[in-house]
FITI-982697 format. One record per residue: residue number from 1; residue in one letter; x, y, z of N, C-alpha, C, O, CB in turn. Coordinates in pm, whole numbers, m for minus. Glycine has a CB too. Example, Ala and Ser with C-alpha at 12.3 -4.5 7.8 and 13.67 -1.06 7.14 Angstrom:
1:A:1319:m569:780:1230:m450:780:1320:m330:780:1424:m332:846:1131:m447:905
2:S:1285:m225:708:1367:m106:714:1290:3:787:1341:114:804:1408:m60:572
//
This chain:
1:M:3220:m1357:86:3115:m1314:m2:3084:m1166:23:3077:m1125:139:2989:m1400:16
2:S:3066:m1089:m80:3041:m946:m65:2899:m922:m17:2806:m992:m58:3067:m873:m197
3:N:2884:m820:71:2752:m780:121:2697:m660:45:2589:m610:77:2761:m748:270
4:T:2771:m614:m55:2725:m497:m132:2611:m538:m225:2605:m651:m275:2842:m434:m213
5:T:2522:m443:m247:2406:m465:m337:2412:m364:m448:2430:m245:m424:2271:m454:m261
6:E:2396:m411:m571:2402:m323:m685:2288:m220:m681:2173:m256:m657:2396:m404:m813
7:R:2321:m93:m705:2222:12:m704:2131:m3:m827:2180:m11:m939:2289:150:m701
8:P:2000:m6:m807:1910:m23:m922:1902:104:m1007:1928:215:m959:1770:m62:m873
9:E:1866:87:m1130:1843:200:m1218:1699:249:m1204:1606:168:m1198:1874:163:m1365
10:F:1682:379:m1198:1548:436:m1189:1514:510:m1316:1602:567:m1381:1535:528:m1068
11:K:1385:509:m1352:1340:588:m1466:1348:735:m1431:1351:772:m1314:1197:549:m1506
12:A:1350:819:m1534:1355:963:m1511:1226:1013:m1448:1228:1105:m1367:1381:1037:m1643
13:K:1112:951:m1485:983:989:m1433:897:866:m1406:903:768:m1480:912:1085:m1530
14:Y:816:872:m1299:724:766:m1268:582:824:m1273:550:920:m1203:755:704:m1129
15:N:498:763:m1356:361:810:m1376:263:735:m1283:300:639:m1216:320:791:m1524
16:N:140:783:m1282:33:713:m1213:7:579:m1284:41:560:m1401:m97:800:m1208
17:Y:m55:488:m1210:m93:359:m1268:m245:352:m1264:m304:332:m1158:m26:238:m1191
18:I:m309:368:m1382:m454:377:m1389:m503:286:m1502:m454:292:m1614:m500:523:m1412
19:N:m601:202:m1470:m665:114:m1566:m565:24:m1640:m577:1:m1760:m741:197:m1665
20:G:m469:m26:m1565:m376:m123:m1618:m258:m70:m1695:m186:m147:m1759:m448:m211:m1702
21:K:m236:62:m1691:m120:118:m1759:m71:243:m1688:m146:311:m1618:m154:150:m1904
22:F:58:272:m1708:115:392:m1651:69:513:m1730:81:517:m1852:268:384:m1648
23:T:16:612:m1659:m50:726:m1720:5:855:m1667:9:874:m1545:m198:719:m1699
24:A:48:945:m1754:102:1073:m1712:m7:1158:m1648:m123:1149:m1688:166:1146:m1831
25:P:28:1242:m1548:m73:1330:m1487:m132:1424:m1593:m59:1474:m1678:m11:1413:m1371
26:L:m262:1447:m1588:m330:1520:m1693:m277:1664:m1708:m280:1719:m1818:m478:1523:m1665
27:K:m230:1723:m1601:m175:1858:m1607:m25:1861:m1631:34:1968:m1639:m206:1930:m1479
28:G:36:1744:m1642:177:1735:m1676:274:1777:m1566:389:1809:m1595:203:1816:m1794
29:K:229:1777:m1442:314:1820:m1331:382:1698:m1264:325:1590:m1254:230:1898:m1227
30:Y:506:1722:m1219:582:1618:m1151:650:1674:m1025:678:1793:m1016:687:1559:m1246
31:L:674:1587:m930:744:1619:m806:884:1558:m808:902:1445:m853:664:1570:m684
32:D:983:1632:m759:1114:1573:m739:1108:1473:m627:1048:1499:m523:1219:1681:m710
33:V:1171:1358:m645:1181:1256:m541:1324:1260:m491:1417:1233:m566:1140:1112:m593
34:I:1341:1295:m365:1471:1317:m305:1509:1199:m218:1430:1157:m133:1473:1446:m223
35:S:1627:1144:m238:1673:1034:m156:1702:1085:m14:1772:1185:4:1798:969:m218
36:V:1648:1015:85:1675:1053:223:1815:1014:266:1859:1051:375:1573:990:316
37:I:1884:938:181:2021:895:212:2120:1006:188:2205:1034:274:2058:773:128
38:D:2111:1071:71:2209:1174:39:2146:1310:4:2218:1404:m30:2295:1127:m76
39:G:2013:1321:11:1947:1448:m14:1945:1490:m159:1918:1606:m189:2013:1553:64
40:K:1972:1397:m250:1976:1431:m393:1851:1379:m465:1794:1276:m428:2103:1372:m458
41:V:1810:1452:m567:1698:1410:m649:1741:1291:m735:1840:1300:m807:1647:1527:m737
42:F:1667:1181:m728:1706:1066:m809:1601:1026:m913:1628:940:m997:1734:950:m719
43:T:1483:1088:m906:1381:1067:m1008:1268:1167:m984:1278:1252:m896:1328:921:m1006
44:Q:1164:1157:m1062:1042:1238:m1042:920:1148:m1044:920:1042:m1107:1030:1349:m1152
45:A:815:1192:m974:688:1119:m971:575:1214:m1002:584:1335:m980:665:1051:m834
46:A:470:1159:m1054:353:1239:m1093:299:1323:m979:283:1273:m868:244:1149:m1145
47:H:271:1448:m1005:202:1536:m910:57:1550:m959:25:1635:m1042:273:1679:m898
48:S:m27:1467:m905:m162:1450:m960:m258:1556:m907:m235:1619:m803:m216:1311:m928
49:G:m367:1573:m980:m475:1658:m939:m603:1580:m925:m606:1459:m944:m492:1771:m1035
50:K:m710:1651:m892:m838:1585:m872:m883:1510:m997:m946:1404:m987:m945:1688:m832
51:E:m850:1563:m1113:m891:1498:m1236:m824:1361:m1254:m885:1269:m1309:m859:1587:m1354
52:D:m699:1348:m1208:m632:1217:m1213:m696:1119:m1118:m713:1001:m1150:m483:1232:m1180
53:L:m731:1167:m999:m798:1083:m900:m931:1033:m951:m964:916:m934:m817:1159:m771
54:E:m1008:1121:m1013:m1138:1082:m1067:m1124:979:m1177:m1206:888:m1189:m1214:1203:m1119
55:L:m1019:993:m1258:m993:895:m1364:m966:757:m1305:m1014:655:m1355:m874:939:m1452
56:A:m888:755:m1196:m856:627:m1131:m981:566:m1068:m1001:445:m1075:m747:647:m1023
57:V:m1065:647:m1007:m1187:596:m944:m1282:540:m1049:m1343:435:m1027:m1258:707:m863
58:E:m1294:607:m1161:m1380:558:m1269:m1329:424:m1320:m1408:333:m1345:m1387:660:m1384
59:A:m1197:411:m1336:m1140:284:m1380:m1170:173:m1281:m1200:60:m1319:m990:298:m1400
60:A:m1161:206:m1151:m1190:106:m1047:m1336:62:m1052:m1365:m56:m1033:m1157:163:m908
61:Y:m1426:155:m1076:m1570:118:m1086:m1599:33:m1209:m1681:m59:m1204:m1658:243:m1090
62:E:m1531:63:m1319:m1552:m16:m1441:m1503:m160:m1423:m1558:m254:m1480:m1480:49:m1560
63:A:m1399:m175:m1342:m1342:m310:m1320:m1413:m387:m1211:m1389:m506:m1194:m1196:m300:m1284
64:L:m1501:m319:m1136:m1558:m376:m1015:m1641:m502:m1040:m1615:m606:m980:m1642:m273:m947
65:R:m1739:m493:m1129:m1831:m606:m1149:m1760:m731:m1198:m1782:m839:m1143:m1939:m568:m1248
66:P:m1673:m721:m1300:m1602:m843:m1344:m1516:m902:m1233:m1505:m1024:m1221:m1514:m812:m1465
67:W:m1454:m814:m1151:m1366:m864:m1045:m1449:m934:m937:m1408:m1037:m883:m1282:m748:m984
68:Q:m1566:m877:m904:m1651:m940:m804:m1707:m1073:m854:m1727:m1166:m776:m1766:m846:m765
69:K:m1732:m1083:m983:m1790:m1205:m1040:m1686:m1316:m1054:m1721:m1434:m1067:m1853:m1175:m1177
70:M:m1559:m1280:m1053:m1453:m1380:m1062:m1462:m1476:m945:m1487:m1434:m832:m1314:m1314:m1067
71:S:m1441:m1602:m968:m1453:m1700:m861:m1345:m1680:m757:m1238:m1626:m784:m1445:m1841:m916
72:V:m1376:m1725:m635:m1278:m1718:m527:m1150:m1791:m563:m1041:m1744:m532:m1338:m1777:m398
73:A:m1163:m1904:m628:m1044:m1982:m670:m955:m1902:m764:m833:m1904:m751:m1087:m2113:m739
74:E:m1018:m1831:m858:m941:m1751:m954:m870:m1634:m885:m753:m1607:m913:m1032:m1698:m1065
75:R:m941:m1565:m795:m877:m1455:m722:m763:m1506:m636:m659:m1440:m624:m980:m1383:m634
76:S:m781:m1622:m576:m675:m1682:m495:m550:m1710:m577:m439:m1685:m532:m725:m1810:m431
77:I:m570:m1763:m696:m457:m1792:m786:m381:m1663:m820:m258:m1663:m821:m507:m1861:m915
78:L:m453:m1556:m848:m389:m1429:m883:m311:m1372:m765:m201:m1320:m785:m494:m1328:m931
79:L:m364:m1381:m645:m291:m1332:m527:m163:m1411:m507:m60:m1354:m472:m379:m1342:m401
80:N:m168:m1541:m529:m48:m1623:m517:55:m1588:m627:176:m1594:m604:m86:m1772:m523
81:K:7:m1554:m745:97:m1511:m853:167:m1381:m814:286:m1365:m840:19:m1492:m985
82:I:93:m1290:m753:154:m1164:m708:263:m1193:m605:373:m1137:m613:46:m1069:m647
83:A:233:m1280:m510:334:m1316:m409:460:m1373:m474:571:m1340:m433:277:m1419:m310
84:K:443:m1457:m574:558:m1519:m643:638:m1413:m719:761:m1419:m721:509:m1630:m742
85:K:570:m1317:m782:641:m1210:m854:728:m1130:m758:843:m1099:m789:540:m1116:m925
86:I:674:m1096:m642:749:m1021:m544:866:m1103:m490:977:m1052:m476:657:m978:m430
87:E:840:m1230:m461:944:m1320:m409:1059:m1334:m511:1176:m1334:m472:882:m1460:m377
88:D:1028:m1344:m637:1131:m1359:m740:1218:m1236:m755:1328:m1244:m810:1067:m1392:m872
89:N:1169:m1121:m707:1243:m995:m722:1275:m930:m588:1290:m808:m580:1164:m898:m809
90:I:1285:m1010:m482:1297:m956:m349:1426:m874:m329:1425:m773:m259:1291:m1069:m248
91:E:1536:m917:m388:1662:m843:m370:1651:m704:m432:1694:m605:m374:1780:m920:m432
92:Y:1594:m699:m550:1575:m571:m620:1480:m481:m543:1507:m363:m527:1521:m596:m763
93:I:1368:m536:m495:1267:m455:m427:1320:m398:m295:1297:m280:m265:1142:m538:m401
94:K:1390:m477:m219:1437:m428:m91:1544:m320:m108:1557:m231:m23:1491:m542:m8
95:T:1622:m327:m217:1719:m222:m245:1650:m94:m284:1690:15:m241:1815:m264:m356
96:V:1546:m105:m365:1467:12:m404:1407:79:m281:1411:201:m269:1356:m29:m503
97:Q:1350:m2:m190:1289:56:m71:1394:125:16:1364:229:75:1216:m52:10
98:T:1514:72:25:1619:135:103:1657:271:45:1674:368:119:1742:44:109
99:L:1669:278:m86:1702:405:m149:1585:504:m140:1605:625:m138:1740:382:m296
100:D:1464:450:m134:1345:535:m127:1326:595:12:1294:713:25:1221:456:m166
101:N:1345:511:117:1318:566:252:1421:526:357:1396:540:476:1183:521:298
102:S:1536:476:313:1656:453:396:1647:335:493:1725:331:588:1685:576:475
103:K:1558:241:474:1557:122:558:1685:39:534:1737:34:422:1431:37:531
104:L:1733:m24:639:1850:m111:625:1813:m231:538:1716:m301:565:1901:m157:764
105:I:1892:m255:434:1859:m358:336:1847:m495:399:1749:m566:373:1962:m362:226
106:H:1942:m533:481:1946:m671:530:1869:m688:661:1874:m795:722:2091:m715:549
107:K:1798:m585:705:1718:m598:828:1576:m564:797:1500:m650:753:1772:m509:941
108:K:1535:m439:819:1394:m403:807:1342:m417:664:1230:m466:644:1374:m262:854
109:A:1419:m375:565:1369:m383:428:1340:m528:389:1238:m558:327:1471:m320:331
110:A:1431:m617:425:1414:m758:392:1292:m817:462:1213:m889:401:1538:m837:430
111:S:1277:m785:592:1163:m840:666:1030:m784:618:929:m854:617:1179:m813:813
112:D:1030:m655:579:907:m594:525:858:m668:401:739:m698:388:930:m446:491
113:I:951:m698:311:913:m762:184:868:m905:210:772:m952:149:1031:m760:83
114:A:937:m975:300:897:m1112:333:756:m1115:393:677:m1205:362:997:m1175:430
115:L:726:m1020:477:590:m1013:537:486:m981:430:375:m1032:434:585:m907:649
116:A:523:m895:336:430:m860:228:396:m983:145:280:m1006:110:491:m750:137
117:I:498:m1062:113:476:m1187:38:382:m1278:115:286:m1332:59:610:m1259:9
118:D:411:m1295:244:329:m1384:326:184:m1335:337:92:m1416:347:388:m1397:465
119:H:165:m1205:334:30:m1149:347:m55:m1184:226:m172:m1222:240:37:m997:364
120:F:3:m1172:107:m73:m1211:m13:m107:m1360:m8:m219:m1399:m41:9:m1179:m142
121:R:m13:m1442:33:m40:m1586:37:m143:m1621:146:m224:m1712:128:91:m1663:62
122:Y:m137:m1549:257:m235:m1575:363:m376:m1551:314:m463:m1636:335:m207:m1488:483
123:F:m401:m1436:249:m536:m1407:204:m577:m1489:82:m695:m1514:59:m548:m1260:172
124:A:m477:m1532:4:m510:m1625:m105:m564:m1755:m51:m653:m1816:m112:m386:m1652:m192
125:G:m512:m1800:63:m564:m1922:125:m691:m1899:204:m780:m1983:205:m460:m1981:214
126:L:m698:m1783:271:m814:m1756:356:m945:m1755:281:m1045:m1808:329:m796:m1626:425
127:I:m945:m1692:160:m1072:m1680:90:m1123:m1815:39:m1242:m1830:11:m1058:m1585:m26
128:R:m1035:m1913:29:m1078:m2048:m12:m1150:m2121:101:m1219:m2219:77:m957:m2131:m58
129:T:m1134:m2072:224:m1195:m2140:339:m1326:m2074:383:m1390:m2120:477:m1098:m2142:456
130:E:m1365:m1967:316:m1485:m1895:355:m1609:m1982:340:m1626:m2052:240:m1500:m1766:272
131:E:m1694:m1978:438:m1818:m2056:437:m1939:m1965:459:m1930:m1866:531:m1813:m2167:544
132:I:m2049:m1999:397:m2175:m1929:421:m2235:m1979:552:m2250:m2100:572:m2274:m1949:301
133:L:m2269:m1886:641:m2324:m1921:771:m2476:m1933:762:m2545:m1835:732:m2283:m1816:878
134:I:m2528:m2052:787:m2671:m2076:781:m2717:m2130:917:m2660:m2225:970:m2707:m2175:666
135:A:m2821:m2067:970:m2877:m2112:1099:m3028:m2111:1094:m3088:m2014:1048:m2827:m2023:1214
136:Q:m3091:m2218:1141:m3237:m2222:1149:m3280:m2164:1284:m3256:m2224:1389:m3292:m2369:1131
137:L:m3344:m2045:1279:m3380:m1976:1401:m3506:m2036:1466:m3516:m2043:1588:m3401:m1829:1373
138:D:m3599:m2077:1383:m3716:m2150:1430:m3775:m2227:1313:m3709:m2239:1209:m3823:m2052:1492
139:S:m3895:m2278:1327:m3952:m2363:1221:m3981:m2290:1092:m3998:m2353:988:m4077:m2426:1269
140:K:m3987:m2156:1097:m4021:m2080:978:m3910:m1987:931:m3920:m1931:821:m4145:m2000:1004
141:I:m3806:m1968:1010:m3705:m1868:976:m3568:m1932:968:m3524:m2001:1061:m3704:m1754:1078
142:V:m3501:m1909:857:m3360:m1952:838:m3275:m1828:818:m3307:m1742:736:m3346:m2049:713
143:S:m3167:m1817:892:m3074:m1703:880:m2957:m1742:792:m2894:m1845:815:m3024:m1657:1020
144:I:m2929:m1659:692:m2814:m1680:601:m2726:m1556:607:m2772:m1445:580:m2861:m1708:454
145:V:m2599:m1575:643:m2504:m1465:650:m2408:m1473:531:m2334:m1570:517:m2427:m1468:785
146:L:m2411:m1373:448:m2322:m1366:330:m2219:m1254:350:m2252:m1147:401:m2406:m1342:198
147:C:m2097:m1280:309:m1993:m1177:311:m1981:m1118:171:m1958:m1191:74:m1856:m1235:360
148:E:m1995:m987:158:m1989:m921:30:m1884:m813:30:m1858:m752:134:m2124:m864:m7
149:P:m1821:m787:m85:m1722:m678:m93:m1789:m542:m73:m1909:m526:m96:m1650:m681:m230
150:L:m1709:m444:m29:m1760:m310:m10:m1791:m243:m144:m1898:m184:m161:m1659:m227:69
151:S:m1697:m252:m238:m1707:m187:m370:m1568:m135:m404:m1470:m209:m397:m1814:m69:m371
152:V:m1558:m7:m442:m1430:59:m464:m1381:113:m331:m1456:179:m260:m1441:173:m571
153:V:m1256:86:m297:m1199:138:m173:m1073:217:m206:m1005:191:m306:m1168:21:m73
154:T:m1042:314:m120:m920:391:m136:m825:360:m20:m867:331:92:m952:542:m142
155:R:m697:367:m50:m596:343:50:m491:452:41:m443:483:m68:m533:203:33
156:V:m454:510:154:m352:617:158:m233:561:236:m247:525:353:m408:751:225
157:I:m119:556:174:m3:485:228:99:581:286:137:677:219:63:400:119
158:P:146:560:409:246:646:471:388:617:420:409:527:339:242:630:621
159:W:481:695:469:618:687:416:704:579:483:798:529:422:687:822:432
160:N:671:542:607:767:463:685:769:313:646:874:249:655:734:477:831
161:F:654:259:603:648:121:557:571:118:426:462:61:420:581:28:664
162:P:624:177:322:544:198:200:494:69:136:381:65:86:624:275:100
163:I:576:m35:136:534:m160:74:448:m242:168:340:m287:130:656:m241:31
164:L:495:m262:290:424:m349:383:284:m295:416:187:m370:414:506:m367:512
165:L:275:m165:446:145:m108:481:52:m102:360:m70:m108:374:162:31:541
166:A:110:m89:242:26:m96:122:m33:m235:106:m152:m251:77:108:m58:m3
167:V:51:m337:124:6:m475:108:m95:m513:216:m191:m586:188:125:m570:112
168:W:m76:m465:337:m173:m492:444:m314:m449:403:m412:m510:444:m131:m419:573
169:K:m323:m345:322:m451:m295:277:m496:m353:143:m614:m377:120:m446:m146:268
170:I:m398:m375:54:m431:m425:m79:m478:m571:m75:m582:m604:m132:m311:m411:m171
171:A:m401:m657:m10:m427:m802:m15:m569:m839:33:m640:m909:m39:m324:m875:72
172:P:m612:m793:152:m748:m831:194:m858:m767:108:m962:m827:84:m770:m792:339
173:A:m833:m644:62:m933:m579:m22:m952:m653:m154:m1065:m674:m198:m893:m433:m48
174:L:m842:m692:m218:m853:m768:m342:m914:m905:m319:m996:m951:m398:m716:m783:m407
175:A:m874:m969:m212:m926:m1103:m180:m1078:m1099:m165:m1148:m1191:m208:m860:m1156:m51
176:A:m1128:m992:m104:m1271:m982:m78:m1353:m941:m200:m1476:m944:m197:m1295:m883:33
177:G:m1285:m903:m309:m1355:m868:m431:m1372:m719:m453:m1451:m678:m538:m1487:m931:m432
178:N:m1298:m637:m375:m1301:m493:m397:m1199:m452:m503:m1101:m523:m526:m1275:m419:m267
179:T:m1221:m337:m566:m1117:m275:m648:m1061:m155:m569:m1125:m106:m476:m1174:m230:m788
180:I:m944:m109:m607:m868:m20:m519:m815:100:m595:m774:89:m711:m752:m95:m454
181:V:m816:216:m527:m739:334:m568:m643:363:m456:m686:392:m345:m832:458:m597
182:L:m515:355:m483:m410:373:m382:m344:507:m402:m303:542:m513:m306:259:m389
183:K:m333:583:m293:m258:708:m296:m126:687:m226:m123:651:m108:m338:823:m231
184:T:m16:709:m297:115:694:m236:150:817:m155:90:923:m172:222:667:m342
185:T:249:804:m65:301:922:2:365:1014:m99:430:967:m193:402:883:112
186:K:347:1143:m83:384:1239:m188:533:1239:m217:572:1251:m333:341:1377:m149
187:R:617:1227:m115:761:1244:m135:838:1111:m145:953:1112:m188:819:1327:m22
188:L:779:1000:m107:850:871:m112:762:766:m179:723:669:m115:890:824:31
189:P:731:785:m307:636:695:m373:695:581:m453:622:496:m501:552:773:m462
190:I:828:578:m467:887:494:m569:874:345:m538:855:265:m630:1031:529:m585
191:S:885:307:m411:879:163:m377:753:97:m432:760:m7:m497:885:145:m223
192:I:639:157:m406:514:94:m446:494:104:m597:431:16:m656:397:157:m374
193:L:547:208:m660:538:219:m807:625:111:m874:588:58:m979:583:360:m854
194:V:736:79:m814:821:m29:m865:748:m163:m848:752:m248:m937:961:m32:m791
195:I:682:m181:m734:606:m305:m710:498:m322:m817:482:m430:m872:541:m304:m569
196:I:425:m215:m845:313:m226:m939:364:m255:m1081:294:m319:m1160:229:m96:m939
197:K:484:m208:m1112:543:m242:m1243:565:m392:m1254:552:m448:m1363:676:m167:m1264
198:L:597:m457:m1144:622:m600:m1144:494:m683:m1142:487:m787:m1206:706:m637:m1025
199:I:392:m636:m1068:274:m718:m1047:150:m672:m1126:49:m742:m1131:241:m721:m901
200:G:160:m554:m1186:40:m496:m1248:m24:m584:m1353:m147:m592:m1361:74:m365:m1310
201:A:57:m652:m1432:3:m734:m1540:m72:m857:m1490:m148:m918:m1566:113:m778:m1632
202:V:m51:m894:m1364:m120:m1011:m1307:m268:m983:m1293:m351:m1073:m1310:m60:m1050:m1171
203:L:m304:m857:m1262:m443:m821:m1232:m512:m764:m1355:m446:m706:m1440:m449:m720:m1118
204:P:m643:m780:m1366:m717:m717:m1475:m707:m564:m1466:m695:m511:m1355:m865:m762:m1473
205:P:m711:m492:m1576:m702:m347:m1575:m809:m285:m1487:m926:m325:m1492:m713:m292:m1716
206:G:m770:m185:m1407:m862:m113:m1325:m886:m170:m1186:m944:m102:m1101:m987:m107:m1393
207:V:m840:m292:m1161:m859:m352:m1028:m773:m283:m924:m819:m260:m812:m826:m501:m1032
208:L:m649:m249:m957:m561:m177:m867:m507:m54:m940:m445:m67:m1046:m445:m268:m818
209:N:m531:63:m884:m488:190:m943:m406:268:m842:m435:266:m722:m609:273:m989
210:I:m303:338:m890:m217:416:m801:m206:559:m851:m174:583:m967:m77:352:m789
211:V:m235:653:m761:m225:795:m793:m130:859:m694:m144:842:m573:m366:865:m789
212:N:m34:932:m745:70:992:m660:58:1143:m653:13:1209:m747:209:955:m713
213:G:99:1196:m536:126:1339:m525:8:1430:m515:22:1550:m536:204:1380:m637
214:L:m110:1377:m483:m225:1468:m469:m246:1501:m320:m203:1425:m233:m354:1405:m530
215:D:m312:1612:m294:m338:1654:m156:m443:1564:m94:m541:1526:m159:m383:1801:m151
216:I:m423:1529:31:m513:1431:96:m656:1481:102:m749:1400:106:m464:1399:238
217:E:m677:1614:102:m812:1668:109:m894:1627:m12:m1017:1623:m4:m807:1819:121
218:L:m831:1596:m123:m904:1560:m243:m984:1433:m226:m1080:1410:m300:m810:1545:m357
219:T:m948:1349:m130:m1021:1226:m110:m1159:1251:m51:m1243:1161:m48:m941:1132:m20
220:D:m1184:1373:m3:m1318:1405:49:m1425:1388:m58:m1538:1351:m27:m1321:1549:102
221:S:m1390:1414:m183:m1490:1415:m289:m1511:1278:m353:m1592:1265:m444:m1452:1513:m394
222:L:m1438:1177:m307:m1448:1046:m367:m1585:981:m341:m1648:1004:m238:m1337:958:m314
223:K:m1627:902:m436:m1749:823:m415:m1714:679:m377:m1799:591:m380:m1838:826:m541
224:A:m1588:656:m343:m1548:523:m298:m1613:493:m164:m1649:584:m89:m1394:512:m287
225:N:m1626:363:m134:m1704:321:m17:m1624:310:112:m1681:307:221:m1768:188:m44
226:K:m1493:305:102:m1411:289:224:m1275:351:201:m1215:334:95:m1396:139:264
227:T:m1226:423:301:m1095:484:291:m1015:443:415:m1068:447:526:m1103:639:278
228:A:m890:404:397:m803:372:508:m674:450:496:m620:465:386:m774:220:514
229:F:m625:502:608:m506:586:607:m402:528:700:m433:450:790:m541:730:647
230:G:m277:568:676:m173:547:774:m176:665:869:m272:741:871:m34:530:708
231:N:m70:681:946:m67:788:1045:m33:922:981:73:935:920:34:755:1155
232:S:m120:1022:991:m97:1150:927:m173:1259:1003:m282:1235:1054:m139:1145:779
233:S:m114:1378:1008:m178:1488:1079:m307:1532:1012:m392:1594:1076:m84:1605:1089
234:A:m322:1499:882:m442:1541:810:m560:1449:835:m674:1485:805:m413:1548:662
235:E:m534:1331:890:m641:1233:901:m753:1278:995:m869:1246:972:m585:1102:950
236:E:m719:1353:1101:m817:1390:1198:m927:1476:1139:m1036:1487:1196:m751:1462:1311
237:K:m900:1537:1024:m997:1628:963:m1101:1553:877:m1200:1613:834:m924:1731:877
238:I:m1078:1424:853:m1163:1352:760:m1248:1250:836:m1193:1158:895:m1078:1282:651
239:P:m1379:1264:836:m1465:1171:911:m1491:1042:835:m1461:1032:716:m1597:1238:944
240:D:m1547:944:903:m1597:822:841:m1493:740:770:m1519:688:662:m1703:855:746
241:I:m1378:728:827:m1271:650:767:m1210:560:874:m1237:574:993:m1163:742:703
242:Y:m1127:468:829:m1050:387:922:m904:427:910:m851:437:799:m1069:236:895
243:Y:m836:450:1024:m694:471:1020:m635:437:1157:m699:461:1259:m660:616:979
244:P:m513:380:1159:m447:357:1286:m364:478:1324:m279:521:1246:m359:231:1280
245:S:m387:534:1441:m307:647:1488:m213:597:1596:m246:505:1671:m397:763:1542
246:V:m98:660:1604:5:617:1698:50:737:1780:82:842:1724:125:552:1624
247:A:54:723:1911:105:828:1997:231:774:2065:243:654:2091:m2:873:2102
248:D:324:864:2094:446:824:2161:480:926:2269:414:1029:2280:562:810:2060
249:H:582:897:2349:619:988:2455:693:1109:2400:753:1104:2293:705:916:2558
250:D:686:1219:2477:763:1337:2440:912:1308:2444:956:1217:2515:730:1453:2532
251:D:988:1384:2369:1132:1365:2365:1199:1500:2394:1161:1602:2338:1178:1308:2225
252:D:1299:1497:2481:1369:1622:2516:1454:1671:2400:1490:1789:2396:1458:1601:2641
253:F:1486:1583:2306:1568:1620:2193:1487:1599:2065:1525:1519:1979:1701:1538:2190
254:F:1377:1669:2055:1279:1643:1948:1341:1653:1809:1320:1565:1726:1163:1740:1959
255:D:1419:1759:1783:1476:1779:1650:1566:1662:1610:1565:1619:1495:1556:1909:1646
256:K:1642:1611:1706:1729:1496:1676:1648:1368:1664:1677:1283:1579:1837:1480:1785
257:A:1547:1354:1748:1468:1232:1749:1396:1209:1616:1392:1096:1566:1367:1237:1861
258:I:1339:1315:1560:1261:1297:1438:1347:1270:1315:1294:1231:1211:1177:1418:1413
259:E:1479:1289:1325:1565:1254:1213:1563:1106:1184:1584:1063:1071:1706:1299:1239
260:G:1538:1027:1287:1532:882:1268:1401:824:1313:1395:707:1354:1643:816:1342
261:A:1296:904:1307:1165:860:1359:1113:738:1285:1125:728:1163:1063:973:1350
262:V:1057:647:1360:994:529:1301:875:490:1389:875:519:1509:1096:409:1287
263:L:777:427:1331:651:402:1400:667:328:1532:600:360:1630:560:324:1312
264:F:758:228:1536:770:149:1657:902:172:1728:953:80:1792:754:2:1625
265:A:960:293:1719:1086:325:1786:1073:302:1937:969:331:1996:1127:471:1757
266:L:1180:251:1998:1179:225:2142:1171:356:2221:1233:455:2183:1304:146:2183
267:N:1096:356:2328:1094:474:2414:1134:441:2557:1146:532:2639:956:538:2412
268:H:1156:313:2590:1207:275:2719:1318:171:2700:1304:78:2619:1093:220:2809
269:I:1426:187:2773:1536:90:2770:1561:44:2914:1582:128:3001:1668:152:2706
270:L:1558:m86:2940:1585:m140:3074:1728:m188:3079:1770:m271:2998:1486:m256:3109
271:I:1804:m134:3175:1946:m168:3190:1970:m222:3331:1927:m162:3429:2037:m41:3162
272:N:2038:m335:3341:2070:m394:3469:2154:m296:3551:2243:m230:3498:2145:m529:3451
273:Q:2124:m286:3683:2191:m188:3768:2340:m215:3780:2416:m124:3813:2128:m188:3905
274:D:2385:m339:3754:2527:m371:3762:2608:m315:3646:2731:m312:3652:2545:m518:3769
275:I:2539:m271:3541:2609:m219:3425:2642:m72:3448:2553:8:3475:2524:m237:3298
276:N:2770:m34:3437:2808:105:3458:2807:182:3327:2837:301:3325:2947:113:3524
//
């Protein structure tokens, strides 16, 4: 049996996804998307400005109340539908991610997508088990603990795990009743844009919005209630956010090391002394 995978066709341009439809950047600017495999331009993605971001945030706020009012059972069903859409297209998606950021198709790319599917299903089930916590503190006082969504949240996705890290942030936010504005990595945005083309119709317009190619500083002006980032040098400049930062050991061959840099790259190898 052949291990080759057919190369997918890409559109000439990929636009932002705002309010349930793909929308060209208002200033008409696009960025070349260069394959890290061969260094060639294989498509273009929207180079957005502040006005595009504001459009996405407004769409997210308009969709917020209906999404919050939707029953937990209904949101759970939609998350499971998203998982099924991704599962039905897993071969296509993992090939796209490999061409986008060079992950090995039959190893990391495949496991990333499988974990993304599982994440949607996990939160689809989790929200059905949520219980209101009620405790009688004394004869006159009853304590009731309610879990409520934050509101509109923003997510900034790094390049190394574009689909998996996006889903880690999207699935729980949607499950909790938040709407989302997602910023893709500027140079490697295609994986998540391909995903949204597959799953976008499952969600009501405005619940999930994607804006590509804008400078991270623009998120300072957002009125969204929560921002989460991947690992980036720009994150340290922005207060009041959540982001995971990763530090690693110095490398004597830094220029060569960063050619294959990955978040969890090994930095210690243990070898038995009998091995020459």
